DRENTORVEX-183784 format. One record per residue (C-alpha): residue number from 1; residue in three letters; z, x, y. Coordinates in nm, 3 decimals. Layout:
% residues N
{NUM; "ALA"; {Z; X; Y}}
...
% end
This chain:
% residues 100
{1; "MET"; {0.000; 0.000; 0.000}}
{2; "SER"; {-0.101; 0.152; 0.333}}
{3; "GLU"; {0.083; 0.098; 0.657}}
{4; "ALA"; {-0.090; 0.023; 0.986}}
{5; "PRO"; {-0.065; 0.299; 1.245}}
{6; "PRO"; {0.185; 0.244; 1.528}}
{7; "PRO"; {0.054; 0.102; 1.857}}
{8; "SER"; {-0.096; 0.357; 2.095}}
{9; "VAL"; {-0.271; 0.360; 2.431}}
{10; "ASP"; {-0.599; 0.297; 2.249}}
{11; "SER"; {-0.457; 0.023; 2.027}}
{12; "PRO"; {-0.160; -0.143; 2.199}}
{13; "SER"; {0.068; -0.382; 2.018}}
{14; "THR"; {-0.047; -0.741; 2.034}}
{15; "ASP"; {0.317; -0.856; 2.055}}
{16; "ALA"; {0.379; -0.710; 2.400}}
{17; "ASP"; {0.319; -0.891; 2.726}}
{18; "PRO"; {0.011; -0.725; 2.882}}
{19; "VAL"; {0.198; -0.670; 3.210}}
{20; "ASP"; {0.564; -0.617; 3.123}}
{21; "GLU"; {0.833; -0.527; 3.375}}
{22; "GLY"; {0.809; -0.152; 3.310}}
{23; "THR"; {0.435; -0.154; 3.357}}
{24; "THR"; {0.466; -0.366; 3.671}}
{25; "ARG"; {0.716; -0.125; 3.826}}
{26; "ASP"; {0.495; 0.170; 3.736}}
{27; "ARG"; {0.196; 0.001; 3.895}}
{28; "VAL"; {0.398; -0.075; 4.212}}
{29; "TRP"; {0.516; 0.287; 4.239}}
{30; "ASP"; {0.162; 0.415; 4.187}}
{31; "ALA"; {0.007; 0.172; 4.436}}
{32; "THR"; {0.274; 0.246; 4.698}}
{33; "LEU"; {0.254; 0.625; 4.673}}
{34; "THR"; {-0.126; 0.610; 4.680}}
{35; "LEU"; {-0.116; 0.387; 4.987}}
{36; "LEU"; {0.129; 0.621; 5.162}}
{37; "ALA"; {-0.089; 0.922; 5.084}}
{38; "ASP"; {-0.406; 0.744; 5.205}}
{39; "ARG"; {-0.269; 0.579; 5.517}}
{40; "PRO"; {0.086; 0.646; 5.638}}
{41; "LEU"; {0.116; 0.314; 5.822}}
{42; "PRO"; {0.356; 0.021; 5.795}}
{43; "PHE"; {0.250; -0.225; 5.526}}
{44; "GLN"; {0.353; -0.557; 5.376}}
{45; "ALA"; {0.425; -0.619; 5.007}}
{46; "TRP"; {0.105; -0.823; 4.958}}
{47; "ARG"; {-0.095; -0.504; 5.010}}
{48; "ILE"; {0.089; -0.338; 4.721}}
{49; "ARG"; {0.034; -0.649; 4.506}}
{50; "LYS"; {-0.338; -0.631; 4.578}}
{51; "ARG"; {-0.363; -0.254; 4.513}}
{52; "ALA"; {-0.165; -0.284; 4.189}}
{53; "GLY"; {-0.385; -0.567; 4.065}}
{54; "LEU"; {-0.092; -0.808; 4.031}}
{55; "ASP"; {-0.056; -1.176; 4.116}}
{56; "ASP"; {0.215; -1.346; 4.318}}
{57; "SER"; {0.423; -1.413; 4.006}}
{58; "HIS"; {0.521; -1.042; 4.032}}
{59; "ASP"; {0.644; -1.060; 4.393}}
{60; "ARG"; {1.012; -1.037; 4.299}}
{61; "THR"; {0.953; -0.720; 4.095}}
{62; "ILE"; {0.741; -0.577; 4.376}}
{63; "ARG"; {1.018; -0.639; 4.633}}
{64; "ARG"; {1.285; -0.494; 4.402}}
{65; "THR"; {1.075; -0.185; 4.337}}
{66; "LEU"; {1.004; -0.135; 4.707}}
{67; "SER"; {1.378; -0.172; 4.774}}
{68; "VAL"; {1.455; 0.101; 4.520}}
{69; "MET"; {1.189; 0.321; 4.683}}
{70; "ALA"; {1.367; 0.266; 5.017}}
{71; "GLU"; {1.707; 0.348; 4.864}}
{72; "VAL"; {1.579; 0.684; 4.739}}
{73; "GLY"; {1.398; 0.775; 5.061}}
{74; "TRP"; {1.030; 0.705; 4.992}}
{75; "LEU"; {1.029; 0.404; 5.226}}
{76; "THR"; {1.229; 0.254; 5.508}}
{77; "HIS"; {1.279; -0.116; 5.561}}
{78; "GLU"; {1.476; -0.338; 5.795}}
{79; "PRO"; {1.662; -0.628; 5.628}}
{80; "GLY"; {1.468; -0.952; 5.668}}
{81; "SER"; {1.147; -0.775; 5.773}}
{82; "LYS"; {0.820; -0.809; 5.584}}
{83; "TRP"; {0.721; -0.456; 5.690}}
{84; "TRP"; {0.779; -0.137; 5.494}}
{85; "TYR"; {0.743; 0.209; 5.650}}
{86; "PRO"; {0.694; 0.560; 5.511}}
{87; "GLY"; {1.034; 0.720; 5.449}}
{88; "GLU"; {1.140; 1.081; 5.485}}
{89; "LYS"; {1.036; 1.176; 5.132}}
{90; "ALA"; {0.686; 1.036; 5.189}}
{91; "LYS"; {0.654; 1.217; 5.521}}
{92; "GLN"; {0.765; 1.548; 5.365}}
{93; "ARG"; {0.567; 1.512; 5.043}}
{94; "PHE"; {0.241; 1.406; 5.200}}
{95; "GLU"; {0.291; 1.623; 5.510}}
{96; "VAL"; {0.190; 1.344; 5.742}}
{97; "GLU"; {0.323; 1.201; 6.061}}
{98; "PHE"; {0.405; 0.834; 6.082}}
{99; "LEU"; {0.111; 0.668; 6.258}}
{100; "GLY"; {0.273; 0.334; 6.346}}
% end
């Protein structure tokens, strides 16, 4: 009796949700860092959703991930504001000046 090979990138498990929470967070981090590298301007969360290829059902995860990015210095954000700004880590890492 032969066993099926374990899931891999080329043959993912069919049991998993195609966009699970871990993948969503990874996509948000990637989209945000790419955006900051391309254009160090203030942005709203919808722009990250669009860049990450997500729909509005992921907005809560997007906001939580952006909040974590602010906590660790990649972004800055005022409570209640829809705008997110490049943080000190982004400015240092991408060697850019804030353009907003």
